[in-house]
C-alpha positions in Angstrom: 4.9 -13.3 15.6 6.6 -13.0 12.3 6.4 -9.5 10.8 6.1 -8.6 7.0 7.3 -5.1 8.0 9.1 -3.8 11.0 9.7 0.0 11.3 11.8 1.2 14.1 12.4 4.9 15.1 11.8 6.1 11.5 12.5 9.9 11.3 12.0 12.0 8.2 12.2 15.8 7.7 12.0 17.9 4.6 13.4 21.3 3.7 11.9 23.3 0.9 14.7 25.8 0.5 18.0 26.9 2.1 16.1 29.8 3.9 13.7 27.5 5.7 14.2 25.2 8.6 13.7 21.6 8.1 10.1 20.4 8.9 9.9 17.2 10.9 7.2 15.0 9.3 7.9 11.6 10.8 8.9 11.7 14.5 10.9 8.5 15.1 7.8 6.3 14.5 7.8 2.6 15.1 5.2 -0.1 14.0 4.8 -3.7 12.9 2.8 -5.3 10.1 2.1 -9.0 10.9 2.8 -11.5 8.2 -0.1 -13.2 6.6 -2.7 -10.7 7.8 -4.3 -7.4 6.5 -3.2 -4.2 8.2 -4.7 -0.8 7.6 -2.7 2.5 7.7 -5.1 5.3 8.7 -4.5 9.0 9.3 -5.7 12.4 8.1 -4.3 14.2 5.0 -0.7 15.2 5.8 -0.3 12.8 8.7 2.6 11.0 7.1 1.1 7.8 5.6 2.6 8.2 2.1 5.9 9.5 3.4 6.2 6.4 5.7 5.5 4.0 2.8 8.0 5.9 0.5 10.7 5.7 3.2 10.0 2.0 3.7 10.5 1.2 0.0 13.4 3.7 -0.2 11.8 5.9 -2.8 12.9 8.7 -0.5 15.9 8.8 2.0 15.0 8.7 5.6 16.9 10.7 8.2 17.3 7.8 10.6 15.6 4.5 11.7 15.5 0.9 10.7 13.2 -0.9 8.3 12.9 -4.7 7.8 10.9 -6.8 5.5 10.4 -10.4 6.7 13.4 -9.8 9.1 15.7 -8.5 6.2 16.8 -5.3 5.0 15.5 -4.2 1.6 17.4 -5.7 -1.2 16.9 -6.8 -4.8 15.8 -10.3 -3.6 13.5 -8.9 -1.0 11.9 -6.5 -3.6 10.8 -9.5 -5.6 8.6 -10.5 -2.6 6.8 -7.1 -2.6 4.0 -5.7 -4.8 3.3 -2.0 -4.7 0.6 0.3 -6.0 1.2 4.2 -5.3 -1.6 6.5 -4.7 -1.2 8.2 -8.1 0.5 5.6 -10.4 2.1 7.0 -13.4 1.3 4.8 -16.4 2.8 5.1 -19.9 -0.2 5.9 -22.0 1.3 4.6 -25.2 1.6 1.1 -23.9 -1.1 -1.5 -24.1 -2.3 -3.2 -20.9 -0.1 -6.3 -21.8 2.9 -4.2 -22.6 2.6 -2.3 -19.4 2.7 -5.6 -17.4 5.6 -6.9 -19.4 7.5 -3.7 -18.6 6.9 -4.1 -14.9 7.7 -7.8 -15.0 11.1 -7.0 -16.4 11.6 -4.4 -13.8 10.7 -6.6 -11.0 12.1 -10.0 -12.1 15.0 -8.6 -14.2 14.5 -10.9 -17.1 11.7 -12.3 -19.3 10.4 -15.8 -18.7 8.0 -18.1 -20.3 5.4 -18.0 -17.5 5.0 -14.2 -17.9 1.8 -14.6 -20.2 0.1 -17.0 -17.9 0.7 -14.7 -14.9 -0.3 -11.6 -16.9 -3.5 -13.0 -18.2 -4.4 -14.1 -14.7 -3.6 -10.7 -13.2 -5.7 -9.0 -15.9 -8.6 -11.3 -15.4 -8.5 -10.9 -11.6 -8.9 -7.0 -12.1 -11.4 -7.3 -14.9 -9.1 -6.0 -17.7 -8.5 -9.1 -19.8 -10.7 -8.0 -22.6 -8.9 -4.6 -22.7 -5.4 -6.1 -22.6 -4.5 -4.9 -26.2 -6.0 -1.4 -25.8 -3.5 1.4 -25.2 -3.6 2.9 -21.6 -4.7 6.2 -23.1 -7.9 4.7 -23.9 -8.5 3.4 -20.3 -10.8 5.3 -18.0 -9.5 6.5 -14.6 -10.9 3.5 -12.9 -9.3 1.1 -15.4 -5.9 2.7 -15.0 -6.2 2.1 -11.2 -7.0 -1.5 -11.9 -4.0 -1.7 -14.3 -1.8 -0.5 -11.5 -3.3 -3.2 -9.2 -2.7 -5.8 -11.8 1.0 -5.0 -11.9 1.2 -5.2 -8.2 -0.2 -8.7 -8.2 1.6 -9.8 -11.3 4.6 -11.7 -9.8 2.7 -13.3 -7.0 4.2 -11.2 -4.1 4.2 -12.3 -0.4 3.6 -8.7 0.6 1.4 -6.2 -1.2 1.5 -2.5 -0.2 -1.2 -0.2 -1.5 -1.4 3.6 -1.0 -5.1 4.6 -1.2 -6.0 1.7 -3.6 -9.7 2.7 -3.8 -9.1 6.4 -4.5 -11.3 7.7 -7.3 -13.0 4.4 -8.0 -16.7 4.1 -8.5 -18.8 1.7 -6.2 -18.2 -1.3 -8.7 -14.5 -0.6 -8.8 -14.2 -0.5 -4.9 -16.0 -3.7 -4.6 -13.7 -5.3 -7.2 -10.7 -4.1 -5.3 -12.0 -5.3 -1.9 -12.8 -8.8 -3.5 -9.2 -9.0 -4.9 -7.8 -8.1 -1.4 -10.0 -10.7 0.3 -8.8 -13.3 -2.2 -5.1 -12.4 -1.6 -5.7 -12.6 2.1 -7.1 -16.2 1.7 -3.8 -17.1 -0.1 -1.9 -15.9 3.0 -0.5 -12.8 1.4 0.5 -10.0 3.8 -1.4 -6.8 3.0 -0.6 -3.3 4.1 -2.8 -0.5 2.7 -3.6 3.2 3.5 -7.1 4.6 3.1 -9.3 7.4 4.3 -12.3 5.0 3.9 -12.7 3.9 7.5 -15.6 1.6 6.6 -13.4 -0.3 4.2 -10.7 -0.8 6.9 -13.3 -2.0 9.4 -14.5 -4.6 6.7 -11.1 -5.8 5.5 -8.5 -5.4 8.3 -7.4 -7.5 11.3 -4.8 -4.9 12.3 -4.5 -1.2 12.4 -1.7 1.5 12.4 -3.0 4.9 13.3 -0.7 8.0 12.4 -1.4 11.5 13.5 1.0 14.5 12.7 3.8 12.2 12.2 3.3 10.1 15.4 1.9 6.6 15.8 -1.2 6.7 18.0 -2.0 3.0 17.8 -0.5 -0.3 16.4 -2.4 -3.5 17.1 -5.5 -5.5 16.7 -8.5 -3.6 15.0 -11.0 -5.2 17.4 -8.9 -4.0 20.4 -8.9 -0.4 19.0 -12.6 -0.5 18.6 -13.4 -2.2 21.9 -15.1 0.8 23.5 -16.7 2.2 20.3 -19.5 1.2 18.0 -17.4 1.8 14.9 -13.9 2.6 13.7 -14.8 6.2 12.9 -15.8 7.0 16.5 -12.6 5.1 17.8 -10.4 7.2 15.5 -12.0 10.5 16.5 -11.5 9.7 20.2 -7.9 8.8 19.7 -7.3 12.0 17.8 -8.9 14.0 20.7 -6.8 12.3 23.2 -3.6 13.1 21.2 -4.5 16.7 21.0 -4.7 17.0 24.8 
């Protein structure tokens, strides 16, 4: 099976000061994200989800390990295949919605092209912000800012979309919109990898699951196999955590 992401023996530690020992956060973890499918990344706060994603995208340096995207190491060409939404996106509040997308288009593609406006309008319509495209981001609500961040992740038509807690802070309507967007991307064959604390959403959206606990991978495989002995994902997750603690 072709993988959108392959992580092999990823290790990451942090040191807050010269007087403290390094704290091991990721304990040589390995997992795969199948191409063309939706994979959920689940774990408690502090389990290592965001650190793993940041290491994969080289926002922070890893101690050791190998990471491949579609069988290749991360490069400028590979980056153009990836859309990313961080858990807490920083958006320049003095920009309008359209200006914000143009800024990210130039960062991603490297140059301005004629098809930008068509793709930007489509992305804004997809997340329900087309009518607010000329408003400055400082006028957006929290939910609208989250949707603007999602629009930039979709903008260039990526083959892989990585989202860190994409439904964090959204109201029920916002969550439904994000889920509909993810389902539509899935129909197009886009590979999706997203972290969330909302197990019900993962149960609804995902075919595969990566479970991380205290910097170790407890499970990587099909969602239904993980849930085989349990009535729902929450019970399966609790059971696996108990087994890991023994």
